[in-house]
Legacy VTK file of the C-alpha trace (Angstrom):
# vtk DataFile Version 3.0
C-alpha trace
ASCII
DATASET POLYDATA
POINTS 252 float
0.000 0.000 0.000
1.525 3.265 -1.174
0.092 5.662 1.398
1.922 8.640 -0.126
0.046 8.172 -3.402
-3.319 8.225 -1.648
-2.443 11.400 0.281
-1.402 13.448 -2.741
-3.398 16.297 -4.222
-4.430 16.485 -7.878
-4.676 19.210 -10.508
-7.188 20.206 -13.147
-5.810 17.841 -15.764
-3.967 14.593 -16.108
-4.012 11.283 -14.296
-4.095 11.180 -10.489
-2.260 8.758 -8.193
-5.560 7.204 -7.005
-6.063 3.619 -8.163
-9.457 2.597 -9.508
-11.603 0.886 -6.825
-13.328 -1.293 -9.442
-10.476 -2.896 -11.354
-7.426 -1.920 -9.244
-5.440 -1.773 -12.511
-6.147 1.714 -13.840
-5.798 5.100 -12.219
-8.398 7.812 -11.847
-8.337 10.903 -14.033
-10.683 13.885 -13.991
-13.412 13.345 -16.565
-13.368 16.289 -18.944
-15.829 19.043 -18.098
-16.841 17.640 -14.680
-14.489 19.530 -12.341
-16.413 22.355 -10.647
-14.757 24.489 -7.999
-15.552 27.749 -6.253
-13.779 29.956 -3.756
-15.398 29.966 -0.314
-17.004 33.185 0.968
-14.440 33.544 3.738
-11.657 33.124 1.199
-13.180 35.813 -1.045
-13.446 38.228 1.857
-9.748 37.763 2.624
-8.831 39.348 -0.728
-9.283 42.761 0.883
-6.488 42.176 3.401
-3.348 44.197 2.693
-1.158 41.106 3.104
-3.345 38.904 0.890
-1.549 36.283 -1.153
-2.926 33.726 -3.679
-1.937 30.965 -1.270
-4.742 32.171 1.010
-7.322 30.977 -1.516
-9.586 28.143 -0.348
-11.782 26.193 -2.778
-14.535 23.622 -2.537
-14.840 21.243 -5.488
-16.771 18.359 -6.988
-15.836 16.183 -9.949
-16.187 12.822 -11.665
-13.129 10.627 -12.039
-12.804 8.033 -14.783
-10.616 4.933 -14.796
-7.754 4.972 -17.310
-8.063 1.221 -17.885
-9.818 0.921 -21.275
-11.357 -2.383 -20.190
-12.906 -0.726 -17.132
-13.678 3.002 -17.629
-15.686 3.019 -14.398
-16.492 6.363 -12.770
-16.054 7.676 -9.216
-17.515 10.881 -7.808
-15.523 13.061 -5.421
-15.840 16.218 -3.341
-13.286 18.062 -1.272
-11.381 21.301 -0.950
-8.437 22.960 -2.637
-6.176 25.943 -2.875
-3.323 27.551 -4.747
0.355 26.689 -4.510
3.335 28.350 -6.125
6.438 27.058 -7.844
9.549 28.841 -9.091
10.787 28.701 -12.675
13.256 30.517 -14.928
11.829 32.744 -17.664
13.336 33.275 -21.138
15.777 35.785 -19.688
17.000 33.372 -17.037
15.251 35.318 -14.302
13.439 33.574 -11.465
9.663 33.919 -11.635
6.706 32.465 -9.746
3.884 30.381 -11.186
0.628 29.623 -9.348
-1.378 26.408 -9.762
-4.700 25.260 -8.369
-4.664 21.994 -6.440
-7.422 19.845 -4.926
-7.529 17.497 -1.951
-10.315 14.886 -1.752
-12.502 14.422 1.311
-14.942 11.855 -0.091
-14.999 9.306 -2.898
-18.037 7.343 -4.041
-17.622 4.475 -4.544
-14.866 4.541 -1.928
-11.262 3.826 -2.835
-9.716 0.461 -1.930
-6.567 0.899 0.105
-5.653 -2.783 0.206
-6.980 -5.996 -1.280
-9.361 -7.900 0.975
-9.105 -11.709 0.559
-12.146 -13.078 -1.273
-13.085 -15.463 1.538
-13.277 -12.680 4.144
-16.739 -12.643 5.821
-19.152 -9.924 4.697
-19.435 -8.533 8.248
-15.704 -7.798 8.171
-15.683 -6.463 4.589
-18.531 -4.030 5.272
-16.710 -2.419 8.187
-13.464 -2.170 6.236
-15.269 -0.556 3.286
-16.944 1.935 5.640
-13.526 2.765 7.061
-12.205 3.312 3.534
-14.992 5.822 2.843
-14.267 7.875 5.988
-10.489 7.994 6.155
-10.019 11.505 4.703
-13.102 13.108 6.251
-13.112 11.495 9.718
-9.968 9.464 10.528
-11.149 8.704 14.092
-14.391 7.089 12.873
-12.420 5.314 10.164
-10.112 3.757 12.788
-13.091 2.772 14.920
-14.678 0.860 12.032
-11.456 -1.117 11.659
-11.794 -1.996 15.338
-15.353 -3.232 14.694
-14.040 -5.253 11.747
-11.596 -6.890 14.176
-14.451 -7.723 16.572
-16.409 -9.290 13.698
-13.357 -11.249 12.622
-12.994 -12.734 16.117
-16.671 -13.688 16.081
-16.126 -15.442 12.740
-13.210 -17.314 14.330
-15.647 -18.461 17.045
-13.975 -16.482 19.819
-16.625 -16.090 22.507
-18.190 -12.674 23.055
-19.711 -13.163 26.513
-18.936 -14.395 29.988
-21.643 -15.470 32.407
-21.218 -13.818 35.797
-23.846 -14.310 38.503
-26.273 -15.685 35.966
-25.892 -12.644 33.704
-24.111 -12.459 30.369
-21.460 -9.769 30.106
-19.601 -8.705 26.989
-15.941 -9.642 26.949
-13.580 -6.714 26.286
-11.825 -6.926 22.930
-8.436 -7.361 24.599
-9.647 -10.482 26.426
-11.142 -11.879 23.231
-7.768 -11.483 21.503
-6.182 -13.328 24.443
-8.432 -16.297 23.592
-7.103 -16.695 20.049
-5.734 -20.187 19.290
-1.970 -20.617 19.491
-1.727 -20.857 15.679
-2.317 -17.076 15.628
0.356 -16.280 18.224
2.639 -14.805 15.546
0.025 -12.129 14.648
-1.454 -11.440 18.091
0.612 -8.292 18.420
-1.053 -7.017 15.243
-4.502 -7.683 16.738
-3.598 -5.733 19.882
-2.129 -2.809 17.923
-5.228 -2.473 15.717
-7.331 -2.577 18.871
-5.362 0.265 20.496
-5.718 2.493 17.446
-9.420 1.672 17.233
-9.856 2.506 20.907
-8.206 5.886 20.338
-10.623 6.517 17.478
-13.529 5.929 19.856
-12.480 8.684 22.269
-12.438 12.368 21.345
-9.506 12.978 23.707
-7.238 11.164 21.266
-6.166 12.661 17.963
-6.162 10.098 15.156
-4.415 10.986 11.906
-4.765 9.566 8.415
-1.372 7.895 8.900
-2.652 6.178 12.059
-5.473 4.686 10.014
-3.043 3.611 7.308
-1.076 1.848 10.058
-4.282 -0.012 10.958
-4.798 -0.941 7.312
-1.310 -2.389 6.930
-1.712 -4.501 10.058
-5.257 -5.642 9.270
-4.206 -6.555 5.740
-1.540 -8.852 7.181
-4.024 -10.358 9.658
-6.559 -11.107 6.922
-3.887 -12.703 4.760
-2.864 -14.951 7.645
-6.456 -15.978 8.352
-8.009 -16.235 4.883
-5.232 -16.486 2.327
-4.294 -20.160 2.207
-1.230 -19.743 0.013
1.009 -21.207 2.698
-1.125 -24.332 2.892
-1.100 -24.653 -0.893
2.679 -24.386 -0.952
2.943 -27.001 1.815
0.726 -29.384 -0.185
2.852 -28.868 -3.290
5.998 -29.571 -1.285
4.421 -32.684 0.231
3.417 -33.949 -3.202
6.871 -33.309 -4.710
8.615 -34.945 -1.746
6.322 -37.951 -1.921
7.054 -38.421 -5.632
10.690 -37.434 -5.120
10.351 -35.315 -8.238
7.787 -33.798 -10.625
4.197 -34.939 -10.477
LINES 1 253
252 0 1 2 3 4 5 6 7 8 9 10 11 12 13 14 15 16 17 18 19 20 21 22 23 24 25 26 27 28 29 30 31 32 33 34 35 36 37 38 39 40 41 42 43 44 45 46 47 48 49 50 51 52 53 54 55 56 57 58 59 60 61 62 63 64 65 66 67 68 69 70 71 72 73 74 75 76 77 78 79 80 81 82 83 84 85 86 87 88 89 90 91 92 93 94 95 96 97 98 99 100 101 102 103 104 105 106 107 108 109 110 111 112 113 114 115 116 117 118 119 120 121 122 123 124 125 126 127 128 129 130 131 132 133 134 135 136 137 138 139 140 141 142 143 144 145 146 147 148 149 150 151 152 153 154 155 156 157 158 159 160 161 162 163 164 165 166 167 168 169 170 171 172 173 174 175 176 177 178 179 180 181 182 183 184 185 186 187 188 189 190 191 192 193 194 195 196 197 198 199 200 201 202 203 204 205 206 207 208 209 210 211 212 213 214 215 216 217 218 219 220 221 222 223 224 225 226 227 228 229 230 231 232 233 234 235 236 237 238 239 240 241 242 243 244 245 246 247 248 249 250 251
């Protein structure tokens, strides 16, 4: 997962660094004629300030992206904000000059981007929470991290880790940390990942903690590894191949 690519801004033209959520092969580019942007009222009012500079400009935008993959061509809508940035260049006389360019930073995508590939056998209850997290990461990182925590809870339920304890004849929910403790020993090598995702999800649940986009990306990288360990049976396939070759003492 190239988190830098997903955090970049885009311009009025050309291909972005956002991969297509439908095919995962193409990249998204602004569909011609769909980019609409306007300066906010507060930004317009600032023009009257004696120290005003183009970098003070603040836009809101909406647009339609289109996949560059000719076999896909799917579309994604987006809204967000933008501004103006400057760059230096040398003119025909070799003098340094300044050029200003509009840039845009997404807040929402629909359908949401896919930040990592979810194994096909992953339960729907887990996939739904991950997809919700994907849709919120740029607009509300704390909620995004919390949905990853819920995905972890749903994963443990799928693995038949109990959710309740009976105390005094009453059922009480087990804290997530205790549920992780109950994982079978075959998951010992990824338990630390479970705990780390839990801690970040907990922080997302409490307003006193500040969760950043990078914190959520950390959750994604760890959850991706967890899901591969649980649902991607490549290791078992390789073991079976090795067993077959060893049994034949050569090619099948």
